[in-house]
C-alpha positions, 0 to 999 in steps of 0.5 A: 164176378161169378161164373155159374155155367159154361158160358154164363155168369154175373158181374157187379161193381158193388157186390149188391147189384148183379147183371148177367154176362155171357161168355163164349161157349167152352166145352166144359165149365169155366172154373177159375177166374182172375183179374190183372193188368186190366184183364179178366181171364177164366179157365176150364180145368178139363178143356183147352179153352180160356176166355178173356175180357177187358171189361167183364162183359165182352169176352173172347175165347182162346183155345190153347191146346192145354188143359188148365188146372189153375190161373194166377196173376202176379208181378204183371204176369198171368201164369196158368198151370196146365195138365199135359196128357200124353198117349200110352 
């Protein structure tokens, strides 16, 4: 899977033949995607949005309230690193 716009990407089952996909529009580019537990999850580092999918073609947007700087999957758990911005 490859993401190339804030709501578009490509998916392939063999790495040779690619089909376009559309994700829900987020406020900035999706920058990182991870797969685990039969789910794809993609985050944007300067937006509180993430998107997730069970099949890679139908996506749901979730606004979390945090700016994600990365996401990983391990030990049956998704872990997102977030940046907390506070006022002065």
